[in-house]
N, C-alpha and C positions, 0 to 999 in steps of 0.2 A: 267548564266546557266552553268554550268560545263558538262563533257562527261556524267555524271552519275545523273546529277539533273534535275529531269521534271519538275522543276520550284517551283514557291511559293505557286500556287493556292490549296486552300482545296479540295478533290475530284475531281482533274484534274490532267489530264497529258499532256503537252504540246510534239511537234512533237522534234526529234532527230533533230538538226542542221545540215543544210548542206544536206539534203538526196534527193534524186530523186523520183518520182514515179517509180514503176517497172515495169507497163505497165499491160494491162490488161490479166490474166489468159486464158490459151484457152478454150474454151466451148468443145472441142471435147473430153477432156481426165479429169481423176480425177485429182484434184488440191488440195492441203494442203495449206490452208491458212496459216498456220505457217512457210510454208517453202517459199510459193511466195512472202507472204509481207516481209518475215524476216528482211529486210535491214529498215525495219521502227520500228522494234522492238526495244526496250530498252534492253532487255535479248541479242538480236543479238549484240548488241553495246558493251556490256559490255564482252561476248564473247571474239568479236574481239580484244578489249583493253586489255585483260588480256591474248592475246598469242594463242588464238585458231584459226584455219583457217574458212573459209565461208563452207569448205566443212565438217570439225567437227560438225559446228552446224547443218548443214544440216542432216548427218549421225545421230546425236542423236535425232533429230526431227523426221526422219523417224523412228528410234528404238520405241520412247516411243507412237509414233500414231500407229504403228504398234501393240503395246502391250494393248492400249488402243481397239484398234479394239477386240483383242482376248479375252478380258474381256466383252467388252459391245456389241459387235455383232458389229458394225457400228464404223468407224475412222473419224477424222476430215474431213471432205471436203467442198468445196463450198455450199451453202446450195439455195434453188430456189427461186426464182424471178420472180413473173408473176402476170399477170393481171385479176382480177375476173369479169366478167360481172356481174354474180348473186349478188356481194356484192356491185355493184356500182348501181344495180336496187335497192337494198334495203335502199340503202342511200340516192338513187335520186343524185348522183354526177355523174361527167364525167367517171372518170376512178380510178378503186381501184387496186395500185398494192401491193403485199403480199409477204411480206419477211418472209419464212417459215422456222423456226428452229425445228419442231417437231420433225423430222427427225435426228436430230443432236444427238450426243453423251448426253446420259442421257435423251434423249427427250425434251432438251430446250437449250438456248442459254446459261446457268448457265458455261457451263463446257468449254467454251472458255475461261473465264474470270480464270478458275482453271488450263488450261493448260498453260496460260502464267505465271500464277504462277510457275507451276511446271518447268519452260524452265528456270524462274529466280534460282531455288533451284539449279537446274543441273549444270549451270555455275557456280554460287557460291560455287559449291562443299559442298552443307551444307549434314551433316552427314545423311547417310542413314535410322539411326534409332533415328532421331530427329521426334517428335511428332507434328504431325498438329492438327489444332485445327478448327471446324465451327460449328457456332449456325444456326441448320437448319433442320425443318422438310420435305422439299420439293425437289423440282427440283436441290436446290444447294448444299443440303445433298448429293443427289444421284449422281449428276456431282463431286463433290469433292470427294466422296468416289469411284468412278469408276476408275477416274486417279490416286488418291491417290494408289490403289491397282495394276494398271499397271505399276505404277513405283517402286511397293514395299514399300510404306511407311507406316507408321502407323497413324490412324486419330483416332480422338474423335470427334464424334459428341453429340452434346449437343440439345435435342429434347423435347417437352413439353408432360407431360402424356397423350394428347389426341391426339398424332399424329397417321397420317394412317397407319393402321396396315399393309398393301401393302406396303407403304414406308421403314417403321419399318422392315419388311422380307428381302426387296432388302438391307438394309444397312447391316442387319446381314449377308446374303450372300456374300456379297463384303468385310466381313471381318473387316466393321467399328467397334470400341467401342462405342457402344451406352449408351450416359449417360442421365437417365431421370431426368429433373429438375423440382421438385414442388417448390411452393412459400414457402420461407419462413417466420415464422410472420413479420409482419411489415415491409415486403419488398417491395420495389416500382421499376417497371420498369420487364423489360421481364427476367424472371428467367433463360432463357436459355442465354440470353445474358450476364447474370451479373456471370455465371459459365462460361462461355468461357473466359469472361474478366480475371477472377479470373486463368483459365489455363494459358494462354497469360502473364498473371504477374509472373506465376512459369516457365516458358521457354517454353510452347506450342507454334507453328510459327502460326499465323493467316491464316487460308486458306480458306478464304469464299470471298466473293462478296462485301463486304463494302470498300471501299476505305479509309474509315477512322480509319481502322483497318490494311488495308495492299497496298498501293497506286500504287503498279505494280498489282494489280488485273484488271485495267484499260489497262493495255498493251494489252492483250491478247483480252478484250473487243472490243477493236478498229477494231480487224480484221472483225467484223460486219459493222462497218462503210465504212470500205476501199472495202469490198467486194462490198457491196450495190452501192456506189460510181461506180467501175466499172459497174455494173449491170444497173444502168442508164444509162451510158454511152455507152453501149453496145446497149440499146433500145432506144436511142435517145429521152429519158422521163424527163421532168422536172417536179418535185412535186411541190404543190401549199402548202404542210404541211404535215407532216409525224408525225404521232400520235403513242408515245410510253408510255406504260403503267408503272407506278412508284409505287414501292413498298420502297426498298431502295435507290434507285436511280443510281446504280454506271451502269445500261444497259442503261439509255439516258445521261448519261454523257459522256460514251466512247463510243457509237454507234455516238453522236453528234461531238467528238472530232475528229473521227477519217473519217465523212464526212467534217468537216471544213480543217482538215490537206489535204483532196485528193482537196480540191477547190484548196488550196494554192498550191498546187504542180500541179494544171492543168488537173487533172485527170477529173473534172466537171466544169460548170461555177461557180457556189455556193452552198452552203449546203442549203438545205431546211429549211425553218420554221419548227424547229420542237416542238411540241405540247407534254404536260405532260398531263395524264390521270390520274385521281384518283378515287375510287369509292365513294359515298357520304357517306357509311358505315364508310371511315377511309380515310380521308386527309390533314395529317397535313403540306403537301406541299403546296398545293395550298392556306392552312391558312396563312402559312409563306408568301408565293410568294404575296402574296395582301398586307401584310402589310411592304414590301422591299420600301425603298426609291424610289420613280416614278422618280427623275431627279439626276443629275449628271451622270458623266463618267460609265461606267461598273465597274472598279476596284472601284471607290467611292462608290457605290451603293454596291457592294458586301462587301468592309471593313465594311462598316455600318451594313450590313447584318451579320455579322460573329462577329463585337463586341455588337451586341444584341441577341445572337443567343440563349441565355436563357431565353429569352422571347418570341422569335420567333417560334421558334421550340421545341416547347411543345409535351409530348405524349397524344395521341389521346384516350379519354378515355375509349372507347367502340369499338374496330375494330370488323366489322361484314362486309362480304358481301359472294357473293359464288365466288368472284374471291379470293381466301384466300391466293394464294400466293404474295398480293400486301398490306397485312392487317398488314404491321411493324409498330408499334405504333408512331414511329419515322422516319421521313426520313434522312438517315443515310447522304446521299450524297446530300444533298439538295444543299449546295452551288455550288456544280458543275451542278447540274440540272438546278438551276437559272441560271448560268453563260451560259449554252447552249442556254438556251431562249433567253439571252441578245444579245447572240452573232447571234442567228440565226431569230431574231425578230418572234421568235415564241410565244407561250402561256401555259398558264394552265388552264384545264378544268377536271369538275367533274362530272362522269357518273352515273345517277338513276341508282337504283339498277334493274328497269325496262329493262334499257338498257345493261346493264351486263349481264343479261339474255338473251335478245333478240340479242345481237353481239354474244354470245357463240352460238345460234341456228343456228343464219346464217353464220357464218362461217363453222360449222360443215354442215349445207345445200349444202355450196359451194365446200364441198370435204377438206378442214381445218382441222385436226383431230385435235383442239385446246380444252383444257379447258378453262373455263371460267377466270383466269388470262392470260391465253394465247391469248385470245381474246380480253382481255378489249380494247387494242388499238383502234379496230375497235367501240367497245361500245363509245369510246370518238367521232369517228366520227360519230355515230348516237346523239348523246349529241350534237356536235356541229351544225349539221343539223338542231335539234330541234329546237335551240336559234338562228340559224340565223346567226352562226358565221364563217359558210362555205358555200360557194355559189354552187348553182347546176352547177354549170359548171367547177369547182375544179376536181384536179386532186392530189390523196391523196395518201399515203402509208401507210401501218400499218406493224407491225411484230406480226406474229403467232410464240408466244415463250414458250408455253408449251403444251407438249401431254396430250390428254384427256387420263385418264389410267382407 
C-alpha cells in the first residue's frame, strides 16, 4: 500500500499507515470532526505529501465548514450519542444507544461523505468550474448540493420524475442543475444512475455516496465511526450489536471501517458486531449475503463473491417500502458491507414493513425526529428481537440518519 493507496478491496478504505489516534474531542466545546480527526483522513495525508502544512489544511477546513454553515444554517460538528430508555423498553432489551445524525448538515449523515470528497477536490486543486454529478432524489442530493453551493462548485443532480417536490424545491434553491430522468424504451436499470454514469463518462466528477463510483466518499464517512468510538469510550459502553440500515451500503462500510480502525489504534477494545438492516420490500444485499461462500478466509470468501457478483448482486424487481431512502435496487457497495460483517462478526437482517413503520413511530415518540429511512436501524432491532436473534439483556446501538421532513 502506497501513501495514497486505500487498499485493494472494493468498497472499502484501509487506514493510513503509521497513524495514531488523536484522542477524544472535548465535550465542552464545539468540535469540527474534519479538523479533530484530520490526521486519519486520506485527504490530509495527500495535502501534507504535496507540500501543505497542517495549518493550511485546518484553515481550509474551517473556511469550507463556515461556508457550509452559511448555506445550511448548521455546520459540521460532533453529533449526539445517547441512551434511550423508551426505545429499550419498546424493543425489550437492556439498552439502546442512538447516534443522532438528524441535526447534521442537510439533515442526515450523507453530507459527511460529501464533505470528505470536497476536501479531496480542494487538496488536488480540481478546477473550480469542473461539474460535479450525483444520482439521488433525497438526503444525498441535498447534502451534495449544500456542500457544492458552499464551495461554489456546479453540480448536476439526476432525479426521477416522481421525486419529492419539497426536495426538488430545496435543490433548486441551492442552485443545483436538476436533470429529470425518464426511462427510455427498452432500458433496464435505474435511469438516474444511467444518466449519471453517462455524465461521468463525459467528464463530470462523481460526487455521491457510492464508493463504487468514488472510493474517497468513504473517507468522510469514517468520521462517523471515529466519533462513535470516542463516544462509546467516554460512556464506558460496549455494544452487543450495532444496527445500520443499508441502501447503497457506504454508510455501513465507512462506519464499520472507522470503528475497526479505532479499535486497531486502541481507542476502543473492539469494534461491535455490525448488522445490516434492509426492508422486506427491497433486500438485495441480504439475498446476496446468504449466497456468499460460508467457509474460507475473509479474503477468499470476498474474492469468490466478487468473482460471482453478476449472479449474486442482481437488481431487486420491485423496490417498495416507507423507508424510501434504502430502496436501491442493488446494494452498490455490497462487498464493503460484507467485509464489515465478516470482520466484526455481525450479520444481516430484513425488517418487515410492520417493523419499519413501528420503528419510525417509536423513534419519533422517543424524541428523535427521524423518518422511516433514518429509523430503519431500530426496525432491525425490533425484527431481531421478534426472531430471537437478539437477547433481552443486549445493549445495542442504532443510527438515526435522516430527518423527518
